C-alpha positions in Angstrom: 36.0 147.6 124.0 39.0 147.9 126.3 42.2 146.3 125.4 42.4 143.0 127.3 45.7 141.6 126.0 47.2 141.9 129.5 44.9 139.1 130.7 47.1 136.6 128.9 50.2 137.7 130.9 51.2 135.9 134.1 53.1 137.4 137.0 55.3 134.9 138.9 56.5 135.5 142.5 59.2 133.3 144.1 59.3 133.2 147.8 62.3 131.8 149.7 61.4 129.9 152.9 62.0 131.8 156.1 63.9 130.4 159.0 62.2 130.9 162.4 64.2 133.2 164.6 62.7 132.0 167.9 61.6 128.4 168.7 58.3 127.6 170.3 58.3 127.4 174.1 59.2 123.9 175.2 59.6 122.7 171.7 62.4 123.1 169.2 61.1 124.5 165.9 62.9 123.2 162.8 62.4 123.4 159.0 61.9 120.1 157.3 61.0 119.5 153.7 59.1 116.2 153.2 57.4 114.3 150.5 53.7 114.9 149.8 51.5 113.5 152.5 49.2 110.7 151.4 45.8 112.3 151.8 42.8 110.7 153.3 39.3 111.7 152.3 37.4 113.8 154.8 33.9 115.1 154.7 33.8 118.7 153.5 32.5 121.1 156.0 30.0 123.8 155.3 31.6 127.1 154.3 30.7 130.1 156.5 31.5 132.8 154.1 28.4 132.3 152.0 25.2 130.4 152.3 25.1 129.8 148.6 25.3 126.0 148.1 26.8 126.4 144.6 29.7 128.3 146.1 30.3 125.5 148.7 30.0 122.8 146.1 32.5 124.5 143.8 35.0 125.3 146.6 34.9 121.7 148.0 35.2 120.1 144.5 38.4 122.0 143.6 41.4 119.6 143.2 43.9 122.1 144.7 43.9 123.2 148.3 41.9 126.4 148.3 42.2 129.2 150.9 39.9 132.2 150.7 41.4 135.3 152.3 40.4 138.9 152.9 42.6 141.8 151.6 44.5 141.7 155.0 45.6 138.1 154.5 43.1 136.6 157.0 41.8 133.2 156.0 38.0 133.2 156.0 37.4 129.8 154.3 39.1 126.7 153.2 38.2 123.5 151.3 38.6 119.9 152.5 41.7 119.6 150.3 43.4 122.4 152.2 42.6 120.7 155.5 44.2 117.5 154.2 47.2 119.2 152.8 48.0 121.5 155.8 46.9 119.1 158.6 44.9 121.9 160.3 41.3 121.7 161.4 39.0 124.2 159.6 38.5 126.2 162.7 42.2 126.5 163.1 42.7 127.7 159.5 40.0 130.3 159.7 41.8 131.9 162.7 45.1 132.2 160.9 46.6 134.4 158.2 47.9 133.2 154.9 51.4 134.4 156.0 51.5 131.5 158.5 51.0 129.0 155.6 53.2 130.5 152.9 56.8 130.6 154.2 58.4 134.0 153.6 55.2 135.9 152.9 54.2 139.1 154.6 51.8 142.1 154.2 53.8 143.3 151.2 52.8 140.1 149.3 49.1 141.1 149.6 49.8 144.6 148.3 51.7 143.2 145.4 48.9 140.7 144.6 46.2 143.4 144.8 48.1 145.7 142.5 48.8 143.0 140.0 45.3 141.5 140.0 43.9 144.9 139.0 45.0 144.0 135.4 45.8 140.3 135.5 43.5 137.3 135.9 45.8 135.5 138.3 49.3 135.5 139.7 51.5 132.5 140.2 53.6 132.1 143.3 56.5 129.6 143.7 56.9 129.1 147.5 57.1 126.6 150.3 54.0 126.0 152.4 54.2 125.0 156.1 52.0 122.3 157.6 50.8 122.2 161.2 53.6 119.7 162.0 56.2 122.3 160.8 57.2 120.4 157.7 57.5 122.3 154.5 56.6 121.3 150.9 57.2 123.1 147.6 54.1 124.4 146.1 52.8 126.4 143.1 50.1 128.8 144.2 47.7 130.5 141.8 46.1 133.6 143.3 43.0 135.4 141.8 40.6 138.0 142.9 37.1 137.0 144.0 34.1 139.2 144.3 32.1 137.7 147.2 30.2 140.7 148.2 33.5 142.2 149.3 36.8 141.7 147.4 38.7 138.6 148.5 41.7 136.7 147.3 41.6 133.0 146.4 44.9 131.0 147.0 45.0 127.7 145.2 47.9 125.5 146.5 49.4 122.6 144.6 52.1 120.3 146.0 54.9 120.1 143.5 57.4 117.9 145.4 57.4 115.1 142.9 57.7 117.6 140.0 60.7 119.2 141.7 62.3 115.8 142.2 61.6 114.9 138.5 63.0 118.2 137.3 66.1 117.7 139.5 66.6 114.2 138.1 66.1 115.5 134.5 68.7 118.2 135.1 71.2 115.6 136.4 70.6 113.3 133.5 70.9 116.2 131.1 74.2 117.3 132.6 75.5 113.7 132.5 74.6 113.4 128.8 76.0 116.8 127.9 79.3 116.0 129.5 79.6 112.4 128.4 82.7 111.4 126.4 80.6 109.2 124.0 78.3 110.8 121.5 74.6 110.7 122.2 72.1 111.5 119.5 68.3 111.3 119.2 66.6 111.1 115.8 62.9 111.2 114.9 60.9 108.7 112.9 62.4 110.0 109.6 66.0 109.7 111.0 66.3 113.4 111.3 68.5 114.5 114.3 66.5 116.2 117.1 69.2 116.2 119.7 73.0 115.7 119.8 75.4 116.2 122.7 78.7 118.1 122.3 80.7 114.9 121.9 78.9 114.2 118.6 79.7 117.7 117.3 83.3 117.2 118.2 83.5 113.9 116.5 82.1 115.2 113.2 83.9 118.6 113.4 81.0 120.9 114.0 81.3 124.0 116.1 78.1 123.5 118.1 75.5 120.7 118.4 72.8 122.9 117.0 74.4 122.8 113.5 73.6 119.1 113.3 69.9 119.4 114.2 67.7 118.5 111.3 70.3 116.5 109.4 69.7 112.9 108.4 71.8 110.6 110.5 72.6 108.6 107.4 74.4 111.6 105.9 77.0 111.4 108.6 77.9 107.8 107.6 79.8 106.5 104.6 77.9 103.3 104.0 74.4 104.4 103.2 73.1 100.9 102.7 74.4 99.6 106.0 73.1 102.7 107.9 69.7 102.3 106.3 69.7 98.7 107.3 70.4 99.8 110.9 67.5 102.3 110.9 65.2 99.6 109.4 66.2 97.1 112.1 65.6 99.5 115.0 62.4 101.3 113.8 61.0 98.6 111.5 61.7 95.5 113.6 62.0 97.2 117.0 65.3 95.5 117.7 68.5 97.0 119.1 71.5 97.3 116.7 75.2 97.4 117.5 78.0 97.5 115.1 80.9 99.5 113.6 80.5 102.0 110.7 82.7 104.3 108.7 81.8 107.9 109.3 82.5 111.0 107.3 83.4 114.2 109.2 82.5 117.7 108.0 86.1 118.3 106.6 85.9 115.0 104.6 88.0 113.0 107.1 86.8 109.4 107.5 86.9 107.7 110.8 85.6 104.5 112.4 82.7 104.8 114.9 81.1 102.2 117.1 77.3 102.7 117.1 74.6 101.3 119.4 71.0 102.2 118.3 67.8 101.5 120.3 64.2 102.5 119.9 62.9 105.8 121.3 59.4 105.2 122.6 56.7 107.5 123.9 54.6 107.0 127.0 52.2 104.7 125.0 55.1 102.5 123.9 55.0 103.6 120.2 58.3 104.0 118.4 58.9 107.7 117.7 62.6 107.6 116.7 66.0 106.2 117.5 68.6 106.9 120.3 72.2 106.5 119.2 75.3 106.0 121.3 78.5 106.6 119.3 82.2 106.3 120.1 85.1 107.2 117.9 87.2 104.0 117.6 89.8 105.3 115.0 92.6 105.1 117.6 91.7 101.6 118.6 91.5 100.5 114.9 94.9 102.1 114.2 96.4 100.3 117.3 94.9 97.0 116.2 96.3 97.4 112.7 99.7 98.3 114.0 99.6 95.3 116.3 98.6 93.0 113.5 101.5 94.4 111.4 103.9 93.9 114.2 102.7 90.4 114.7 103.1 89.7 110.9 106.7 91.1 111.0 107.5 89.0 114.1 106.3 85.8 112.4 108.2 86.6 109.3 111.4 87.3 111.2 111.0 84.1 113.2 110.5 82.2 110.0 113.5 83.8 108.5 115.7 82.9 111.5 114.5 79.3 111.2 115.3 79.2 107.5 118.8 80.6 108.2 119.4 77.9 110.8 118.3 75.1 108.5 120.3 76.4 105.5 123.4 77.0 107.6 123.9 73.3 108.4 124.2 72.0 104.8 126.3 75.0 103.9 128.8 74.1 106.6 128.9 70.5 105.5 129.4 71.6 101.9 132.2 73.9 102.8 134.0 71.2 104.7 133.7 68.7 101.9 135.0 71.1 99.4 138.0 71.8 101.6 138.8 68.1 101.8 138.4 67.7 98.0 140.8 70.6 97.5 143.5 68.9 99.5 143.2 65.5 97.9 143.3 66.6 94.3 146.4 65.3 92.6 145.4 65.6 89.0 147.3 68.1 86.9 144.1 69.5 85.4 143.9 73.1 86.6 140.2 73.5 85.9 139.0 71.3 88.7 140.9 73.2 91.4 139.6 76.5 90.1 136.0 75.1 90.3 136.6 74.0 93.8 138.0 77.4 94.8 135.0 79.1 93.2 132.6 76.8 95.1 134.4 77.5 98.4 134.1 81.2 97.8 130.4 80.9 97.0 129.7 78.8 100.2 131.6 81.4 102.3 129.5 84.2 100.7 126.3 82.1 101.5 127.5 81.8 105.1 127.9 85.6 105.4 124.4 86.2 104.0 122.9 83.7 106.4 124.7 85.4 109.4 123.3 88.8 108.3 119.8 87.3 107.9 120.0 85.7 111.3 120.8 89.1 112.8 117.9 91.0 111.1 115.5 92.4 113.8 113.3 94.6 111.6 111.4 93.6 108.5 112.3 96.1 105.8 112.2 95.6 102.1 114.1 97.2 99.2 113.9 97.2 95.4 115.6 94.2 93.9 116.6 96.1 90.7 117.6 99.2 92.5 115.0 101.3 90.7 112.4 102.8 93.0 110.0 103.5 90.2 109.9 100.2 88.4 108.9 96.6 89.1 106.2 97.1 91.7 106.0 94.7 94.6 107.4 91.8 92.6 110.8 93.5 92.5 111.1 94.1 96.3 113.3 91.9 98.5 114.3 91.8 102.2 116.8 94.5 103.1 119.8 93.1 105.0 
């Protein structure tokens, strides 16, 4: 039995649309690519190539536009779908060559097809086809060899305009996700990562996104209970989840990440996983912490200034009264003047301290006992 493994192989030919060199007389010829034309059902005409009704029934029932050509490229038969696609009448099509339909095709295409179809079941062509109104549409053409008394070639055309547009949109969306600053990840029903964009790999310190594939998304987060609750909310309850979690990078570094998780559903609406949007908010958290600390220091300094103001007034009164008492003392007792002098010195010292406190513009503390290793927080006082 001969080796038929080659039958499973497919040859693909890509043809670039040709640009007409000369316009039609009295009419400017231009190349236009349009959306697929909405087809109207027409009654299939009887094929002239064979009188076999089964051949006619099969040809007309094919979903794709079908053109039957001889080995020189002359169209000898076409089905109703081809007439609807190409906007020609059947009599017009059977008087044309396939090169008039497939843009960029010539006799070399027929030779290539005949050589390839000696061993292969069919050949695929990616090309643009031209309608009667000169508009072009992208198509995928399957060509096979037919034995209809004499060898013929069957061209089966399918309009792939919508598929091209969908593929272009998918490429655009893929590029947008790949280059997004925020991390995008997709996990399956078991929370195993199926896709991550480069931003996720950068956040967690991996060289390439592929190294994250297959990992449990919960292993990337520090709080396992909270991350499991997130997965349960999304996949169990079908609800969106948004919050902040502490993450653990590959090198052990911890950082804060804002996570938004939503259901990933298939075409039937069934939940098949979770889509995550992640953003590293460590810098924002650090800025917020510094702002809170600065606000705390500002409030403390303002409170300290107010205390200095209120303490300064009675200190001034006390100093004035002590001065008057010192002048009016007439007793011979030497102890009282010394006590007054000591009190005056203490009040003056208090005034100097209050002036220093009032001039403090940064909240800094120092050890009260002068020992950096002992006493803890209880032994620290404001440095002035």
